[in-house]
C-alpha positions in Angstrom: 0.0 0.0 0.0 2.7 2.5 1.0 4.7 1.8 -2.2 1.6 2.6 -4.2 1.4 6.0 -2.5 -1.6 5.3 -0.4 -2.0 7.6 2.5 -2.5 5.4 5.6 -4.0 8.3 7.5 -6.8 8.8 5.0 -10.2 8.2 6.5 -13.3 6.8 4.9 -16.8 8.5 4.9 -17.2 7.4 8.6 -13.8 8.8 9.6 -12.3 5.4 10.0 -8.7 4.9 9.0 -6.8 1.7 8.2 -5.7 1.8 11.9 -9.4 1.6 13.0 -10.0 -1.4 10.7 -6.8 -3.2 11.8 -7.6 -2.6 15.5 -11.2 -3.8 15.2 -9.9 -7.0 13.6 -7.1 -7.5 16.1 -4.4 -7.1 13.4 -1.5 -6.4 15.8 1.3 -6.9 13.3 -0.4 -4.4 10.9 -0.6 -1.8 13.7 3.0 -2.4 14.6 3.9 -1.8 11.0 1.8 1.4 10.9 3.5 2.6 14.0 6.9 2.4 12.3 5.5 4.6 9.5 4.3 7.2 12.0 0.7 6.5 11.0 -1.8 8.1 13.4 -3.0 5.4 15.8 -5.3 7.7 17.8 -7.5 9.3 15.1 -11.2 9.6 16.0 -13.9 8.4 13.7 -17.3 10.1 13.3 -18.5 8.5 16.5 -15.5 9.7 18.5 -13.9 6.2 18.6 -10.2 5.6 18.3 -8.5 2.4 17.2 -7.9 1.7 20.9 -11.7 1.8 21.4 -12.2 -0.6 18.5 -9.6 -3.0 20.0 -11.4 -2.9 23.3 -14.8 -3.5 21.8 -13.4 -6.4 19.7 -11.9 -7.9 22.9 -8.4 -7.9 21.3 -6.4 -7.6 24.5 -2.9 -7.8 22.9 -3.9 -5.1 20.3 -5.4 -3.0 23.1 -2.3 -3.3 25.2 -0.1 -2.3 22.2 -2.2 0.7 21.3 -2.3 1.9 24.9 1.5 1.7 25.3 1.9 3.5 21.9 -0.4 6.3 23.0 1.5 6.8 26.3 4.8 6.8 24.5 3.7 9.2 21.9 2.1 11.5 24.5 5.3 11.6 26.5 7.3 12.3 23.4 5.1 15.2 22.5 5.3 16.7 26.0 9.1 16.5 25.9 9.4 18.5 22.7 
C-alpha cells in the first residue's frame, strides 16, 4: 500500500482509518507496521472512537495493550518536545 502511494492516515466516509480497521480485527502486526511509519494510531472516527476503542470493543487484548502503550509513549514524546 505504501509503495503505491496510499495515505494510511486517509479516513473513509465514517472517519475510519486503516488503523481503525486493523484494531477492530485484532491485526496487531499491521498496527506495529503502521507505527513504524508514524501513522496516526489515535485518530477519531465520526462517533469519536479511536483504534484503541475498537480493539477494546473487539476484545483484542494484545492489540489493546499495544495501542495503549503506543499512546502513552507518543504523548510523553510530544510533551518533551
